[in-house]
N, C-alpha and C positions, 0 to 999 in steps of 0.2 A: 230827367231829376237828377240832382246830384245826389248820391247816397249820404247819409248823415255820416260825420266823423265823431265819434266819442272822444269827450274830452278825458284828461289823465284822472280826474275824479271820477268820473263814467265808469272808465275801466276799471278801477280799484273797486268802487260800488259792485260793479258786476262779479268781479273776483271773488269779493268778500262771501258772495253769496253761495260758493262751493269751496272756497280755501279759508283756512281759518285766518282770520285778519287780512284775508286777500292776498298773503304773501306766505312763500315757501322757506323763509328764513326773518325772523323776527325784526332785526335792524332794518330792513327793505321797508318796512312799513312808514319810515319817517316818524315815529310817534315822538321822539324826542326833539326833532326840528321843526315839528309842524308841517303842514302842507299836505298834499297828496305825492305819493311816489311816482318816480319816473317810470313810465313804460318805454324800454328799449326796443328799437327796430334792428340796429345792427351797430356795428363798430368797426373801425378801421384803424391802425396805428394808434396815436393817442388819443383818437376821438370816439366818442359814443356819438349815435343819433336816435333820438327819439322818437315816437309814432308820429309825431307832429311835424317831423323832419328838422328839428333844432339840433344843433350842432354844439356839442360840449367838450371841453378838454377834460379828458378822465384820470383822476387821481385815486380811484378806487381799484382799477384794474382787475375787476372779479375777485376783491379782495386779495391781491396779491399775485396771482399766477402769471399774468401777463406781462412779464419783464421785458420781452420782446417788443410789447405792443401788440394790439388786436389783431388778428388774422394775418399774421407774419406769413409770407410766402412759403416759407421752406417747412413750417409747420402744417399748414392748409395741403400742402403737397403730400406731404407723408400720411396724414389723415386719409386724403382720398384715396391715395394708393392701398392702404391698408383695407379701408372699406371695400375696394374692388374684390378683395380676397375672402371677405366676410367679416360679419361683425361680432361676433363671439363664438369661441368654440368649446370653452370649460375642459381644454387640454392643454397640454404643454406646447410652448412655442419657443422658437429661438430669440425671438424679440424679449422675452421675459428674461432670458438668461443675459442678454445684452445689457438690457437695463440694469440689472444687478451688478453685473461686471463693472458698468459704468459709475454707479452710486458708491461701490467698493473701492474703485480707483480714486475718486475724488474725495471721499472722506476717509481718513486714514483711522478712524475709531471703529468702521465697519467692517468687519470680517466676513458677514454673511447678512442676506436682507431677506424679507418677506414682502411682498407687493399686496396692496389691499387698496379699495376704493375710497376712502376718506381720511381725515386727518383723525377724526372721532374714533373710528376704526383702529386705526393705528395706534392711538395712546392708550384706548382700553387694552389691546392686545398686548401692549408692552408692557402695561402694570400687571396683567395677568402673567406675563412670562416672568417678570422679577419676582412676584408671589411665589411662583412655581420653582424658580430658581432657587431663591434663599429659604424657602419654608417658612417664611414670616408673612403677617398679615396686613399691616399698617403700613401707609404711604404718607408722605410728607408733600402738601401741595402749598402754594403760596395765596393769601388771601387776594383777590381780585384775578389772578390768572385764571385763563380759562384754557381747558385742555379738550374741548369738544362735549357733548351732552350725555357722556356717561355717568351713570348713577355715582359712581365715587368720586365724580369731580365736579357735581353740583353741591358744593357743600360751601357755606361760609362759616367764618370764626365765629366763636361764640364770645364770652367776655374777656379773653385773654389767649394768649398762644398756647398755653397748655390745655384748652378745652377743647375737649371732643369736638368735632364739627356737626353742627345740625343741617338738616336738609334745608336748601334753600329754593326747592323746587316740590310742589306736590306731585305724588307719585315716586319721589326719591324715600325709601326705607330708612328709618333709624339704623337698621343693620347695616345698610350700605354704608351710610354716612359716618357710623362710630370708628370705621377702621382708616378714615380720613383725618390726619392731624394738619392744624392750619399754622403756616409761620407767615412772617412778615417778609416782602420782598425788600432786598438791600439791608436787612437786619439780621446780622448773623447770632446774635445773642438769642432772638426767639427760635432759631433752629438750634443752637447749643441747649437751650432750655428742653426743647422735645426730646432731644437726644440723651441729656442726663437722665431724664425720666422713664423713658421707654426706647432707646436706643437699640436694645437687643431684639425689639420687636417690629423694627421699622425695615420693611423689604427695599424701598426706595424713596429717593427723593424727586419729584418731577418739577421743572421749571421751564419756562420760557426763558432762555438766557437773555434776549431782550424781550420786555414783554410788549406786546403787540395789542392786548386786549383789554388795557386800560388807557388806551392811547400808548404810543411809544415811551417806554420807561426804560434808562439806560442802566445797566448794572454798574454800580461803583467799583474802584479799584478793590481788589481783593475777596469781592464777593462770592463769584464763581470758584474761585479758587478755594475759598474757605467750604464751600459746599464739597467740594472735590475732598477734601481733607477730610470733613465730617464722614463721608461716605467711607473711604478709606479706613477710617479706624474703626467703623464699626461693622465692615463687611456689607456695607449697604449699597445697593446700586443706584448711580446718578443716571437719570433720565432726562437728556435735553429734547425739550419738545421744539422741534424746529420745522414744525409745519409751516409758520409763518417766514421764520428768518432763512430757512435753508436753500442756498443756492440763490439767496436774496442780497444777505448782507456782504456776501462774499462767495465766491466758488468754493469754499468748504464750511460755509454757513457762520454762524455765531461762534461754533467750536475753533473754526480755523481763525476768525477774527480776533477772538480773544485769548487763544492758545490753551484751551481746557479740552480736556478727553472725557467725555462721559462714556458711560458702559452701553448705553441704549440710546438712539437716536430716532425719533420719529420725523417723518419727511410728509410732506404734502404740498398742494399749490403750485410752485414753479415745477415740481418735480414732473407734474402730468401735462405741462405745458397748456393748461385749460381745461382739460378733460379730467374726468372723475379717476385719480389715481393718487394714491398714498403709499407710504411704506415705512417699515421700522427694521431697524438692523442694530447690529453691535458685534461683540466678540463673539467670536465662533462657538466656545464652550457654552455660552448663555442661549444663542440662538438654536443649537444643538437640542436644546430642551422641547423644543417645538415638534408637535407630531407632523410627520411620520417617525421622525427620528427619535423624539422623546415623549414625555407624557403630557406636555401642556397641549391643549386642543385650540386650534383657531383654522377657521375655513371660510372660504369664500367662492360663490359661483363664479362672480365678475372679475374676481381677482387677477390683475394680469391682463385684462382686455385688451385685445390687439389694437383697437385704435388709440385707446389712452397710451399704451406703450409706445406706439408710432409718435404721438404728440409729444411725448416725454422725452424720447431719444432726440427728436430733432431740436426739441428747445436745448436740452444739455450740449448738444453739439456746437450750438449758436453760443453759447454763455462761455463756453471752453475755449472760445477762439483768443489769441493774445490781444491783451488791450481792452477787453470787453469791461472788466470791472473798474479800470483806471477812468475808462470813458464814462462810465455810469456815475462814479463818484464825482466826477468834475460836474456833470450835469446836477447832481444831487446838492452838490455845495452851492451851485448857483442857485437853485431852487430854494434853498435855504435862506441865502443872503437876501435874495429879492424880497423874500417873504418878511423877514425881520424888517427890512426898510420899510416896506409898506405898512407893516403893524406900528411901527414909531409912531403912527398918527391917529393909532386906534384909541378910541374914549376908555376903554377898559384895558387893564394890564393883561400882557401876555407872556408866555413862556413857549419856546421852541424847543424840542426834543427830537435829534435826528440821529439814527445810526444808518448809515449806507442810503440805501433808496427807500427808507422808512422814516417817516416823520408825521408829529402831530404838535397843532398849535392847541395849547391850553390857556383858557381865559382865568389866569389866576395871577396875583401879587407874589407868590411863593414858586420856589422851584418845584417840580413834580417828580417823585422819586419813589414814592410807594402808594399804597390803597388809600391811606388817609389824605395825602396831598391831592389825589387824583379826583376823588368825590368831593374834594372842597371847590374845584372849579366852578366857575359860572357858567352853568350849562344853559342858560337864556341866552347868553350874550354869543355862546358858540352857535346856537340855533339862530340867531339874527345873522351872524357872519355866514353861517352856510347858505340861509336864502338870498343873502346879497350876492355871494359868488355864484349861486344858482341862476340868478337873475344876469349873471355876466357871461355865463356859459362856462362855468368851471364846475365840476363835478366833485365834490368831496364827499368823504365819508359821512352820512347821515347820522352822526354821532359824535359827541364829545370823546367817548371812550372806544376809539378805533383808529389805526393807524392810516395814514396816507401812502401811496406807493407812486415810484416814478419808475418808468420805462426806458429804454436806450432809445425809443421812439421821440421821447421828449427833447427834441434837440433845440438849439441856441434859438432858432427862431421861434419855434413853439413856446420857449420860456419868457421871451420877449414879450410876447402876447399875455402870456398869464400873468406877469410883472405888471402890466398896464390894468388887466382886468381886476387884479387884486387891490390895486391902488384904489381904484373905483368903489369897490365891495366895501373896503374899510370905511370908507364915506359914509356908507350908507347903515353902518351897525347902531 
């Protein structure tokens, strides 16, 4: 007798009995696009393979880390060799130092760095450090930007930019929310108003220099420089959340691509090569406020885990090779152009935003540059597009408000297949 093979929906139902929503991160549940989530069995290069054996060309790439493609031989070999020596020590290793040296060498703004396990951990620690360094309590974030699930970040705007944030998730206290001020991305006037009112109390501005968590939003000329100038004028720290953009939009991240030097930078995703590794770093005088050098406390049992460090170092070595980003930019440009060509036949107007190997298709009649224009998009149309692409074997982000990613493994032959599949998908919208 052939054993039964559960369907995707049956697998999700089983998971829901023991995992909230059946998922360990909410967007995986496909709630905004409909249908049952895909259960993945394996991945290689630009491809995902589900438990039914179906092949997908992957544009989620584990939400960004897999810039080399899945299961890159150099990364796999590095992890295997590390695993043979032990999985975790909770002690110092040369690999930690090598990783820190590599990051400091690649990012001119980073003089010292601390390794952690997740982007959320990095942003929480960076904000605590900024508060400890400045002696101030308030931070400025931008409406719609996501910096992990720390209490200070799960805040949405009130009736105006001057309004204290209100908690946007149960479990976040008003005390946590009241020190988070909300500004509008690509709107320096909203930042200016906050600084005019409370500039002497603001410890830091934290920003995704290229937004990835409202879909890809591109900073307009002068916006990031304006933030740098506000911070300089008030002795406030500028934190670039490069968990998504770091080592993805260029070898020096968004700060290198746009020529802005932040005081602190948070990193994740690519830096760990697909394993749980993140980091935060910046000027030495700020970083030396961290325990055991200084009074600001942050610790982690698995920080600098040897397997994660091995994967990260192998990845950084590959992306540092001459011509890597020129090649990735060429592929990304073709990806964008082919997509625009296919979408010319869409029954719903679309906008395409891309920076480097990050891109989002918005179903909207207007350019998407901030929170208001993002939430005005036709999410139902995106859901139809998503399902049409999924039926064609294209795995996109299951939300209008997420970025898509390209890897170096998405070569011209793969992109030619993508163009054909996308044209067929557009006809199904």
